[in-house]
DSSP file (Angstrom, degrees, kcal/mol; ACC not computed):
  #  RESIDUE AA STRUCTURE BP1 BP2  ACC     N-H-->O    O-->H-N    N-H-->O    O-->H-N    TCO  KAPPA ALPHA  PHI   PSI    X-CA   Y-CA   Z-CA
    1    1 A M              0   0    0      0, 0.0     2,-0.3     0, 0.0     0, 0.0   0.000 360.0 360.0 360.0 134.2  104.0  103.6  100.1
    2    2 A E        -     0   0    0     97,-0.0     2,-0.4     1,-0.0    97,-0.1  -0.543 360.0-168.1 -77.9 138.0  102.2  106.1  102.1
    3    3 A K        -     0   0    0     -2,-0.3    97,-0.3    95,-0.1    58,-0.2  -0.916  15.4-140.8-132.9 153.7  100.9  105.0  105.5
    4    4 A V  B     -a   61   0A   0     56,-2.4    58,-2.5    -2,-0.4     2,-0.6  -0.639  21.4-124.8-101.5 163.8   98.6  106.1  108.2
    5    5 A V  E     -B   97   0B   0     92,-3.0    92,-2.0    -2,-0.2     3,-0.1  -0.964  37.2-132.6-107.3 106.9   99.0  105.8  111.9
    6    6 A S  E     -     0   0B   0     -2,-0.6     2,-0.2    90,-0.2    89,-0.2  -0.066  32.6 -82.7 -60.5 159.8   95.9  103.9  113.1
    7    7 A W  E    S+     0   0B   0     60,-0.2    60,-2.0    89,-0.1     2,-0.3  -0.486  72.7 148.6 -63.9 132.3   93.9  105.1  116.1
    8    8 A H  E     -B   95   0B   0     87,-1.8    87,-2.3    58,-0.2     2,-0.4  -0.966  48.8-123.8-159.7 167.1   95.7  103.7  119.1
    9    9 A Q    >   -     0   0    0     -2,-0.3     3,-1.2    85,-0.2     4,-0.4  -0.994  22.0-140.5-120.6 131.9   96.6  104.1  122.8
   10   10 A D  G >> S+     0   0    0     83,-0.4     3,-2.0    -2,-0.4     4,-1.4   0.836  96.7  70.1 -55.6 -37.0  100.4  104.1  123.5
   11   11 A A  G 34 S+     0   0    0     80,-2.7    -1,-0.3     1,-0.3     5,-0.2   0.787  87.3  64.1 -59.0 -26.6   99.8  102.1  126.7
   12   12 A S  G <4 S+     0   0    0     -3,-1.2    -1,-0.3    79,-0.3    -2,-0.2   0.780 110.1  38.9 -67.1 -22.8   98.8   99.0  124.7
   13   13 A Y  T <4 S+     0   0    0     -3,-2.0    -2,-0.2    -4,-0.4    -1,-0.2   0.729 101.0  79.8 -96.7 -26.4  102.4   98.9  123.3
   14   14 A W  S  < S-     0   0    0     -4,-1.4     2,-0.9    77,-0.1   107,-0.0  -0.672  71.5-137.8 -92.5 138.5  104.5   99.8  126.3
   15   15 A P        +     0   0    0      0, 0.0   107,-4.4     0, 0.0   108,-0.4  -0.310  60.9 129.9 -85.6  48.7  105.4   97.3  129.1
   16   16 A F  E     -E  121   0C   0     -2,-0.9   105,-0.2   105,-0.3     5,-0.1  -0.823  49.0-131.6-105.6 143.2  104.9   99.9  131.8
   17   17 A T  E    S+E  120   0C   0    103,-2.4   103,-2.6    -2,-0.3     2,-0.2  -0.979  86.5  23.9-144.1 134.6  102.8   99.5  134.9
   18   18 A P  S    S-     0   0    0      0, 0.0     2,-1.5     0, 0.0    -1,-0.1   0.640  94.8-118.6 -68.1 170.9  100.8  101.3  135.9
   19   19 A A  S    S+     0   0    0     -2,-0.2    73,-0.1     1,-0.1    -2,-0.1  -0.631  70.4 125.0 -81.0  97.2   99.9  103.1  132.6
   20   20 A R        +     0   0    0     -2,-1.5    95,-0.5    71,-0.1     2,-0.4  -0.301  28.2 131.9-143.8  56.2  100.9  106.6  133.5
   21   21 A T  E     -F  114   0D   0     93,-0.1    70,-2.0    -5,-0.1     2,-0.4  -0.880  40.6-149.8-116.4 140.7  103.4  107.8  130.9
   22   22 A V  E     -FG 113  90D   0     91,-3.0    91,-2.8    -2,-0.4     2,-0.5  -0.949   6.7-146.3-115.9 134.4  103.2  111.1  129.1
   23   23 A T  E     -FG 112  89D   0     66,-2.8    66,-1.8    -2,-0.4     2,-0.5  -0.845   5.4-161.8 -99.4 126.7  104.5  111.6  125.5
   24   24 A L  E     -FG 111  88D   0     87,-3.4    87,-2.8    -2,-0.5     2,-0.5  -0.965   7.3-163.9-107.4 128.4  106.1  114.9  124.4
   25   25 A W  E     -FG 110  87D   0     62,-2.7    62,-1.6    -2,-0.5     2,-0.7  -0.959   2.9-160.2-113.8 107.4  106.1  115.3  120.7
   26   26 A L  E     -FG 109  86D   0     83,-3.0    83,-2.1    -2,-0.5     2,-0.5  -0.820  17.6-132.2 -91.7 116.1  108.5  118.1  119.5
   27   27 A A  E     +F  108   0D   0     58,-2.6    57,-3.7    -2,-0.7    81,-0.3  -0.546  27.1 176.4 -68.8 114.8  107.8  119.3  116.0
   28   28 A V  S    S+     0   0    0     79,-2.4     2,-0.3    -2,-0.5    80,-0.2   0.837  78.9  25.3 -82.3 -39.7  111.0  119.4  114.0
   29   29 A D  S    S-     0   0    0     78,-1.8    55,-0.2    -3,-0.1     2,-0.1  -0.752 107.9 -81.0-114.5 162.9  109.0  120.4  110.9
   30   30 A D        -     0   0    0     -2,-0.3     2,-0.5    53,-0.1    52,-0.2  -0.424  45.4-154.9 -60.0 139.4  105.6  122.2  110.7
   31   31 A A  B     +H   81   0E   0     50,-3.3    50,-1.9    -2,-0.1     2,-0.2  -0.981  27.0 150.1-125.8 117.2  102.8  119.6  111.2
   32   32 A D      > -     0   0    0     -2,-0.5     5,-2.4    48,-0.2     4,-0.3  -0.767  61.3 -86.9-138.2 178.3   99.3  120.4  109.7
   33   33 A R  T > 5S+     0   0    0     -2,-0.2     3,-1.0     1,-0.2    68,-0.2   0.869 122.1  58.1 -63.1 -36.1   96.4  118.6  108.4
   34   34 A E  T 3 5S+     0   0    0      1,-0.2    67,-2.2     2,-0.1    68,-0.4   0.871 111.5  39.8 -60.6 -37.7   97.9  118.4  104.9
   35   35 A N  T 3 5S-     0   0    0     -3,-0.3    -1,-0.2    65,-0.2    -2,-0.2   0.229 125.1 -96.0 -99.3  15.3  101.0  116.6  106.0
   36   36 A G  T < 5 -     0   0    0     -3,-1.0    -3,-0.2    -4,-0.3    64,-0.1   0.932  49.7-168.9  81.4  47.1   99.2  114.3  108.5
   37   37 A C      < -     0   0    0     -5,-2.4    61,-0.6     1,-0.1    43,-0.1  -0.197  37.0 -82.3 -63.7 163.3   99.5  116.0  111.8
   38   38 A M  E     -C   97   0B   0     41,-0.5    41,-3.0    59,-0.1     2,-0.4  -0.360  46.2-165.8 -64.7 143.9   98.6  114.0  114.9
   39   39 A Q  E     -CD  96  78B   0     57,-2.7    57,-2.0    39,-0.2     2,-0.3  -0.986   2.1-163.9-131.9 147.4   94.9  113.9  115.8
   40   40 A V  E     -CD  95  77B   0     37,-2.7    37,-2.6    -2,-0.4    55,-0.2  -0.851  24.9-125.2-128.8 157.8   93.4  112.8  119.0
   41   41 A L    >   -     0   0    0     53,-2.5     3,-1.6    -2,-0.3    53,-0.5  -0.899  44.2-123.4-104.9 102.4   90.0  111.7  120.3
   42   42 A P  T 3  S+     0   0    0      0, 0.0    53,-0.0     0, 0.0    33,-0.0  -0.025  83.8   9.0 -55.3 143.3   89.4  114.1  123.2
   43   43 A K  T >  S+     0   0    0      1,-0.1     3,-1.3     2,-0.0     4,-0.1   0.416  86.8 117.7  71.4   2.6   88.7  112.6  126.7
   44   44 A T  G X   +     0   0    0     -3,-1.6     3,-1.7     1,-0.3     4,-0.2   0.704  60.7  74.2 -71.4 -20.3   89.5  109.1  125.7
   45   45 A H  G 3  S+     0   0    0      1,-0.3     3,-0.4    -4,-0.2    -1,-0.3   0.694  91.3  58.6 -63.5 -16.8   92.4  109.0  128.2
   46   46 A T  G <  S+     0   0    0     -3,-1.3    -1,-0.3     1,-0.2    -2,-0.2   0.482  90.8  72.0 -92.8  -0.2   89.6  108.8  130.9
   47   47 A L  S <  S-     0   0    0     -3,-1.7    -1,-0.2     1,-0.3    -2,-0.1   0.474  93.7-132.0 -95.5  -1.8   88.1  105.4  129.5
   48   48 A G        -     0   0    0     -3,-0.4     2,-0.3    -4,-0.2    -1,-0.3  -0.353  60.5 -15.4  77.1-167.7   90.9  103.1  130.4
   49   49 A M  S    S-     0   0    0     -2,-0.1     2,-0.2   -38,-0.1    43,-0.1  -0.556  74.7-149.2 -76.2 128.3   92.3  100.5  128.0
   50   50 A L        -     0   0    0     -2,-0.3   -41,-0.1     1,-0.1     2,-0.1  -0.632  22.1 -92.8-100.0 158.4   90.0  100.2  125.0
   51   51 A D        -     0   0    0     -2,-0.2    17,-2.3    17,-0.1     2,-0.3  -0.324  46.9-174.0 -64.6 145.1   89.4   97.2  122.9
   52   52 A F  E     -I   67   0F   0     15,-0.3    15,-0.2    -2,-0.1     2,-0.2  -0.975  16.3-149.6-142.6 157.9   91.6   96.9  119.7
   53   53 A D  E     -I   66   0F   0     13,-2.5    13,-2.4    -2,-0.3     2,-0.4  -0.678  34.9 -97.3-111.1 165.2   91.9   94.7  116.6
   54   54 A M  E     -I   65   0F   0     -2,-0.2    11,-0.3    11,-0.2     2,-0.1  -0.748  43.0-114.6 -82.2 138.5   95.0   93.8  114.6
   55   55 A S        -     0   0    0      9,-3.2     2,-0.2    -2,-0.4    -1,-0.1  -0.460  28.1-126.6 -71.4 140.8   95.5   96.0  111.6
   56   56 A G    >   -     0   0    0     -2,-0.1     3,-2.1     1,-0.1     5,-0.4  -0.581  19.7-114.2 -87.8 157.3   95.2   94.2  108.2
   57   57 A A  G >  S+     0   0    0      1,-0.3     3,-1.1    -2,-0.2    -1,-0.1   0.839 115.1  59.5 -60.6 -33.8   97.9   94.5  105.6
   58   58 A N  G 3  S+     0   0    0      1,-0.2    -1,-0.3     2,-0.1    -3,-0.0   0.488  89.5  72.7 -76.2   1.5   95.5   96.3  103.3
   59   59 A E  G <  S-     0   0    0     -3,-2.1   -55,-0.2     2,-0.1    -1,-0.2   0.571  92.5-139.6 -90.2  -6.6   95.0   99.1  105.8
   60   60 A N    <   +     0   0    0     -3,-1.1   -56,-2.4    -4,-0.3     2,-0.3   0.837  42.6 159.0  54.3  45.2   98.4  100.5  105.2
   61   61 A S  B     -a    4   0A   0     -5,-0.4   -56,-0.2   -58,-0.2    -1,-0.2  -0.682  46.7-145.0 -97.7 148.6   99.1  101.3  108.8
   62   62 A V  S    S+     0   0    0    -58,-2.5   -57,-0.2    -2,-0.3    -1,-0.1   0.801  88.9  59.5 -74.9 -28.3  102.4  101.8  110.5
   63   63 A L  S    S-     0   0    0    -59,-0.3   -57,-0.2     2,-0.2    -2,-0.1  -0.766  77.6-137.5-103.9 143.7  101.1  100.1  113.6
   64   64 A P  S    S+     0   0    0      0, 0.0    -9,-3.2     0, 0.0     2,-0.3   0.558  83.4  63.9 -74.3  -7.7   99.8   96.6  113.9
   65   65 A Q  E     -I   54   0F   0    -11,-0.3     2,-0.3   -59,-0.1   -11,-0.2  -0.821  55.2-174.9-119.5 156.5   96.8   97.6  116.2
   66   66 A K  E     -I   53   0F   0    -13,-2.4   -13,-2.5    -2,-0.3   -58,-0.2  -0.962  31.9-110.5-148.6 132.8   93.8   99.7  115.8
   67   67 A I  E >   -I   52   0F   0    -60,-2.0     3,-0.9    -2,-0.3   -15,-0.3  -0.346  39.2-114.6 -61.2 135.0   91.1  100.8  118.3
   68   68 A K  T 3  S-     0   0    0    -17,-2.3   -17,-0.1     1,-0.2    -1,-0.1  -0.524  90.0  -4.7 -69.5 136.5   87.7   99.2  117.6
   69   69 A R  T >  S+     0   0    0     -2,-0.2     3,-2.0     1,-0.1    -1,-0.2   0.839  74.3 166.9  52.9  43.2   85.0  101.5  116.7
   70   70 A A  G X   +     0   0    0     -3,-0.9     3,-1.6     1,-0.3    -1,-0.1   0.769  66.9  70.5 -59.1 -25.8   87.1  104.6  117.1
   71   71 A E  G >  S+     0   0    0      1,-0.3     3,-0.8     2,-0.1    -1,-0.3   0.670  88.4  66.5 -69.3 -13.4   84.4  106.7  115.3
   72   72 A E  G <  S+     0   0    0     -3,-2.0    -1,-0.3     1,-0.2    -2,-0.2   0.468  86.3  69.4 -79.1  -2.7   82.2  106.2  118.4
   73   73 A Y  G <  S-     0   0    0     -3,-1.6    -1,-0.2     1,-0.3    -2,-0.1   0.249 109.5-102.8-103.5  14.0   84.4  108.2  120.6
   74   74 A G    <   -     0   0    0     -3,-0.8    -1,-0.3   -33,-0.1     0, 0.0  -0.345  55.0 -30.3 101.8-178.6   83.6  111.6  118.9
   75   75 A A        -     0   0    0     -2,-0.1     2,-0.1    -3,-0.1   -35,-0.1  -0.506  64.0-111.7 -79.6 144.1   85.3  113.9  116.5
   76   76 A P        -     0   0    0      0, 0.0     2,-0.4     0, 0.0   -35,-0.2  -0.355  18.1-145.5 -72.3 153.8   89.0  114.2  116.3
   77   77 A A  E     -D   40   0B   0    -37,-2.6   -37,-2.7    -2,-0.1     2,-0.4  -0.948  20.9-132.7-112.3 142.1   90.9  117.3  117.4
   78   78 A Y  E     -D   39   0B   0     -2,-0.4     2,-1.3   -39,-0.2   -39,-0.2  -0.794   3.0-146.7-100.9 130.8   94.0  118.1  115.3
   79   79 A F        -     0   0    0    -41,-3.0     2,-0.6    -2,-0.4   -41,-0.5  -0.714  24.7-179.6 -95.3  85.1   97.4  119.0  116.8
   80   80 A E        +     0   0    0     -2,-1.3     2,-0.4   -43,-0.1   -48,-0.2  -0.778  10.4 179.4 -88.0 123.9   98.7  121.4  114.2
   81   81 A L  B     -H   31   0E   0    -50,-1.9   -50,-3.3    -2,-0.6     2,-0.3  -0.946  26.8-132.9-129.5 146.0  102.1  122.6  115.3
   82   82 A K    >   -     0   0    0     -2,-0.4     3,-2.6   -52,-0.2   -55,-0.3  -0.678  53.2 -79.0 -85.9 152.1  104.8  124.9  114.0
   83   83 A A  T 3  S+     0   0    0     -2,-0.3   -55,-0.2     1,-0.3    -1,-0.1  -0.243 122.8  27.3 -51.5 131.2  108.3  123.6  114.0
   84   84 A G  T 3  S+     0   0    0    -57,-3.7    -1,-0.3     1,-0.4     2,-0.2   0.206  96.3 112.1  94.9 -16.9  109.7  124.0  117.6
   85   85 A E    <   -     0   0    0     -3,-2.6   -58,-2.6   -58,-0.1    -1,-0.4  -0.506  54.4-146.4 -83.7 160.6  106.3  123.7  119.2
   86   86 A I  E     -G   26   0D   0    -60,-0.2     2,-0.4    -2,-0.2   -60,-0.2  -0.868  10.2-157.0-125.8 156.0  105.4  120.7  121.4
   87   87 A S  E     -G   25   0D   0    -62,-1.6   -62,-2.7    -2,-0.3     2,-0.4  -0.974  11.1-156.5-128.8 150.6  102.3  118.6  122.2
   88   88 A L  E     +G   24   0D   0     -2,-0.4     2,-0.3   -64,-0.2   -64,-0.2  -0.963  16.5 171.1-121.6 139.4  101.8  116.4  125.3
   89   89 A H  E     -G   23   0D   0    -66,-1.8   -66,-2.8    -2,-0.4     2,-0.1  -0.987  30.8-114.0-153.0 148.3   99.5  113.5  125.6
   90   90 A A  E >   -G   22   0D   0     -2,-0.3     3,-1.6   -68,-0.2   -80,-0.3  -0.375  32.0-114.1 -76.8 155.2   98.8  110.7  128.1
   91   91 A D  T 3  S+     0   0    0    -70,-2.0   -80,-2.7     1,-0.3   -79,-0.3   0.637 115.7  52.3 -64.9 -16.9   99.5  107.0  127.2
   92   92 A M  T 3  S+     0   0    0    -82,-0.2     2,-0.3   -83,-0.2    -1,-0.3   0.478  81.0 109.9 -95.2  -6.4   95.7  106.3  127.3
   93   93 A L  S <  S-     0   0    0     -3,-1.6   -83,-0.4   -48,-0.1     2,-0.4  -0.571  72.2-124.9 -73.4 127.6   94.7  109.1  124.9
   94   94 A V        +     0   0    0    -53,-0.5   -53,-2.5    -2,-0.3     2,-0.3  -0.602  47.4 153.7 -75.5 130.9   93.5  107.6  121.5
   95   95 A H  E     +BC   8  40B   0    -87,-2.3   -87,-1.8    -2,-0.4     2,-0.3  -0.937  12.5 147.1-153.0 165.0   95.5  109.2  118.7
   96   96 A G  E     - C   0  39B   0    -57,-2.0   -57,-2.7    -2,-0.3     2,-0.3  -0.959  28.9-122.0-178.3-172.7   96.7  108.7  115.2
   97   97 A S  E     -BC   5  38B   0    -92,-2.0   -92,-3.0    -2,-0.3   -59,-0.1  -0.987  15.3-128.1-156.7 155.0   97.5  110.5  111.9
   98   98 A E        -     0   0    0    -61,-0.6   -95,-0.1    -2,-0.3   -92,-0.0  -0.277  49.0 -63.6 -90.8 175.3   96.4  110.3  108.3
   99   99 A I        -     0   0    0      1,-0.1     2,-0.9   -97,-0.1   -63,-0.2  -0.283  51.4-110.6 -58.2 146.2   98.6  110.1  105.2
  100  100 A N        -     0   0    0    -97,-0.3   -65,-0.2   -65,-0.2    -1,-0.1  -0.753  37.4-180.0 -81.4 107.3  100.9  113.0  104.4
  101  101 A H        +     0   0    0    -67,-2.2   -66,-0.2    -2,-0.9    -1,-0.1   0.394  54.9  75.3 -88.8   3.6   99.2  114.5  101.3
  102  102 A S  S    S-     0   0    0    -68,-0.4    -2,-0.1     2,-0.2   -67,-0.0  -0.358  85.7-118.2-102.9-175.9  101.8  117.2  100.8
  103  103 A N  S    S+     0   0    0     -2,-0.1     2,-0.3     2,-0.1   -68,-0.1   0.115  84.6  99.0-107.4  21.9  105.3  117.2   99.5
  104  104 A R  S    S-     0   0    0      1,-0.0    -2,-0.2   -75,-0.0     2,-0.1  -0.787  76.1-113.8-104.9 148.6  106.7  118.4  102.9
  105  105 A R        -     0   0    0     -2,-0.3     2,-0.3   -74,-0.0   -75,-0.1  -0.427  16.2-154.6 -70.1 150.8  108.3  116.3  105.5
  106  106 A R        +     0   0    0     -2,-0.1     2,-0.4   -75,-0.1   -75,-0.1  -0.833  29.2 163.0-129.1  92.7  106.6  115.8  108.8
  107  107 A C        +     0   0    0     -2,-0.3   -79,-2.4   -77,-0.1   -78,-1.8  -0.870   6.1 165.8-117.4 142.5  109.3  115.0  111.4
  108  108 A G  E     -F   27   0D   0     -2,-0.4     2,-0.5   -81,-0.3   -81,-0.2  -0.956  31.3-123.2-147.5 168.8  109.3  115.1  115.1
  109  109 A L  E     -F   26   0D   0    -83,-2.1   -83,-3.0    -2,-0.3     2,-0.5  -0.966  24.7-151.4-118.8 131.0  111.2  114.0  118.2
  110  110 A T  E     +F   25   0D   0     -2,-0.5     2,-0.4   -85,-0.2   -85,-0.2  -0.882  15.0 178.1-108.5 128.8  109.4  111.9  120.8
  111  111 A I  E     -F   24   0D   0    -87,-2.8   -87,-3.4    -2,-0.5     2,-0.4  -0.997  13.5-152.8-127.1 137.9  110.3  111.9  124.5
  112  112 A R  E     -F   23   0D   0     -2,-0.4     2,-0.4   -89,-0.2   -89,-0.2  -0.879   6.0-162.6-114.5 143.0  108.4  109.9  127.0
  113  113 A Y  E     +F   22   0D   0    -91,-2.8   -91,-3.0    -2,-0.4     2,-0.3  -0.975  12.8 168.5-125.5 135.4  108.1  110.8  130.8
  114  114 A A  E     -F   21   0D   0     -2,-0.4     2,-0.6   -93,-0.2   -93,-0.1  -0.980  45.5-100.0-138.0 151.0  107.1  108.5  133.6
  115  115 A N     >  -     0   0    0    -95,-0.5     4,-2.4    -2,-0.3     3,-0.4  -0.598  32.5-151.2 -69.6 115.0  107.2  108.9  137.4
  116  116 A S  T  4 S+     0   0    0     -2,-0.6    -1,-0.2    18,-0.3    25,-0.1   0.789  91.8  47.3 -65.0 -23.1  110.3  106.9  138.2
  117  117 A A  T  4 S+     0   0    0      1,-0.1    -1,-0.2    20,-0.1    20,-0.1   0.784 121.7  34.3 -86.1 -24.2  109.1  106.0  141.7
  118  118 A A  T  4 S+     0   0    0     -3,-0.4     2,-0.4   -98,-0.1    -2,-0.2   0.660 106.4  66.8-106.5 -15.6  105.7  104.9  140.6
  119  119 A V     <  -     0   0    0     -4,-2.4     2,-0.3   -99,-0.1    -5,-0.1  -0.890  58.7-168.6-111.5 138.2  106.0  103.4  137.2
  120  120 A R  E     -E   17   0C   0   -103,-2.6  -103,-2.4    -2,-0.4     2,-0.5  -0.859  19.1-129.0-120.5 155.5  107.9  100.1  136.4
  121  121 A S  E     -E   16   0C   0     -2,-0.3  -105,-0.3  -105,-0.2     3,-0.1  -0.857   3.4-157.2 -99.2 136.0  108.9   98.5  133.3
  122  122 A L  S    S+     0   0    0   -107,-4.4     2,-0.4    -2,-0.5  -106,-0.1   0.508  88.2  51.3 -86.4  -4.9  107.9   94.9  132.7
  123  123 A D  S >  S-     0   0    0   -108,-0.4     3,-2.3     1,-0.1     4,-0.3  -0.949  71.8-152.8-136.7 109.1  110.8   94.6  130.2
  124  124 A A  G >  S+     0   0    0     -2,-0.4     3,-1.5     1,-0.3     4,-0.4   0.767  92.9  69.4 -56.4 -27.7  114.3   95.7  131.3
  125  125 A G  G >  S+     0   0    0      1,-0.3     3,-0.6     2,-0.2     4,-0.3   0.763  90.9  61.4 -59.8 -24.8  115.2   96.5  127.7
  126  126 A W  G <  S+     0   0    0     -3,-2.3    -1,-0.3     1,-0.2    -2,-0.2   0.611 104.6  47.7 -80.2 -10.5  112.8   99.4  127.8
  127  127 A T  G X  S+     0   0    0     -3,-1.5     3,-1.6    -4,-0.3    16,-1.4   0.442  79.5  99.2-104.1  -0.5  114.8  101.2  130.5
  128  128 A Q  T <  S+     0   0    0     -3,-0.6    -2,-0.1    -4,-0.4    -1,-0.1   0.851  91.6  37.0 -60.8 -37.4  118.3  100.9  129.1
  129  129 A N  T 3  S+     0   0    0     -4,-0.3    -1,-0.3    -3,-0.1    -2,-0.1   0.149  90.7 130.6-103.8  20.8  118.3  104.4  127.8
  130  130 A S    <   -     0   0    0     -3,-1.6    15,-3.4    14,-0.0     2,-0.4  -0.314  40.2-157.7 -75.4 154.6  116.4  106.1  130.5
  131  131 A I        -     0   0    0     13,-0.3     2,-0.9    12,-0.1    15,-0.1  -0.997  15.9-136.8-134.1 129.9  117.4  109.2  132.4
  132  132 A V        -     0   0    0     -2,-0.4     3,-0.1     1,-0.2     5,-0.1  -0.772  19.3-173.1 -89.0 114.2  116.0  110.0  135.8
  133  133 A C        -     0   0    0     -2,-0.9     2,-0.3     1,-0.3    -1,-0.2   0.871  63.0 -30.0 -78.5 -38.6  115.2  113.8  135.6
  134  134 A R  S    S+     0   0    0      2,-0.1   -18,-0.3     0, 0.0    -1,-0.3  -0.970 100.6  40.6-167.0 165.4  114.4  114.2  139.3
  135  135 A G  S    S-     0   0    0     -2,-0.3     2,-0.1    -3,-0.1    -3,-0.0  -0.399  89.8 -22.7  87.9-162.6  113.0  112.3  142.3
  136  136 A E        -     0   0    0     -2,-0.1    -2,-0.1     1,-0.0   -20,-0.1  -0.395  35.2-158.6 -87.5 160.3  113.7  108.8  143.4
  137  137 A N    >   -     0   0    0     -2,-0.1     3,-2.2   -20,-0.1   -20,-0.1  -0.618  24.0-157.3-133.3  70.1  114.9  105.7  141.5
  138  138 A P  G >  S-     0   0    0      0, 0.0     3,-2.2     0, 0.0     4,-0.1  -0.203  73.8  -5.5 -55.4 137.2  113.8  102.9  143.7
  139  139 A D  G 3  S-     0   0    0      1,-0.3     0, 0.0     2,-0.1     0, 0.0   0.676 113.6 -86.1  58.2  17.2  115.7   99.6  143.3
  140  140 A S  G <  S+     0   0    0     -3,-2.2    -1,-0.3     1,-0.1    -3,-0.0   0.832  77.5 159.0  49.7  36.2  117.5  101.3  140.3
  141  141 A R    <   +     0   0    0     -3,-2.2     2,-0.4   -25,-0.1   -20,-0.2   0.607  57.6  58.2 -67.2 -14.3  114.7  100.2  138.1
  142  142 A W  S    S-     0   0    0     -4,-0.1   -14,-0.1     1,-0.1   -10,-0.1  -0.924  85.0-130.9-113.7 144.9  115.6  102.9  135.5
  143  143 A A        -     0   0    0    -16,-1.4   -12,-0.1    -2,-0.4   -15,-0.1   0.864  23.3-154.5 -58.6 -39.6  119.1  103.0  133.9
  144  144 A N        -     0   0    0    -17,-0.3   -13,-0.3     1,-0.1   -15,-0.1   0.978  15.2-143.6  56.6  58.5  119.7  106.6  134.6
  145  145 A V        -     0   0    0    -15,-3.4    -1,-0.1     1,-0.1   -13,-0.1  -0.247  16.2-121.5 -51.4 128.8  122.1  107.0  131.7
  146  146 A S        -     0   0    0      1,-0.1    -1,-0.1    -3,-0.1     3,-0.1  -0.313  25.6-101.1 -74.8 158.6  124.9  109.5  132.6
  147  147 A R        -     0   0    0      1,-0.1    -1,-0.1     2,-0.1     0, 0.0  -0.529  51.0 -93.9 -71.2 146.0  125.6  112.6  130.7
  148  148 A P        -     0   0    0      0, 0.0    -1,-0.1     0, 0.0     3,-0.0  -0.287  26.7-127.6 -59.5 147.2  128.7  112.2  128.4
  149  149 A E  S    S+     0   0    0     -3,-0.1     2,-0.3     1,-0.1    -2,-0.1   0.789  91.4  25.6 -67.4 -25.9  131.9  113.3  129.9
  150  150 A R  S    S-     0   0    0      5,-0.0     2,-0.6     0, 0.0    -1,-0.1  -0.960  86.5-108.9-133.7 156.3  132.7  115.6  126.9
  151  151 A D    >   -     0   0    0     -2,-0.3     3,-1.5     1,-0.1     4,-0.2  -0.735  18.4-151.5 -80.5 117.5  130.6  117.3  124.3
  152  152 A I  G >  S+     0   0    0     -2,-0.6     3,-0.7     1,-0.3    -1,-0.1   0.643  93.6  66.2 -70.0 -12.1  130.9  115.6  120.9
  153  153 A L  G 3  S+     0   0    0      1,-0.2    -1,-0.3     2,-0.1    -2,-0.0   0.737  92.9  60.5 -79.0 -20.0  130.1  118.9  119.3
  154  154 A D  G <         0   0    0     -3,-1.5    -1,-0.2     1,-0.2    -2,-0.2   0.510 360.0 360.0 -80.3  -4.2  133.3  120.3  120.6
  155  155 A E    <         0   0    0     -3,-0.7    -1,-0.2    -4,-0.2    -2,-0.1   0.488 360.0 360.0 -82.9 360.0  135.4  117.8  118.8
């Protein structure tokens, strides 16, 4: 069954405080309007946490939440990307995607970045696979997973 990704803010799902996390989405495949590229509601990241409802089963959404009255926040901007390109967005930016109407896959890799000294997780399970890229790791709040001792591709 084809599904949409309802209008949402990532911060409402993640147990991070304060909400200051950035998502990098690397397009593995081309992403365009036909195959349901991500769309955003510009400037909504400046509005704080917005009210949301739970999505109904009949809405065909991947996510259980949807922003209330999303249409009131303006026209969407589409993040059309070629394979290998990236998009970046703040955890408060309202975004979503429509159904893939093509016969092409739309695949991407998501990486999240947060300031390790300023942002805390309220759930230790969310930090188990974290890597400290640079800076401080107060109280070892992030797991800081080590690089493997050997490259599995060399086997």
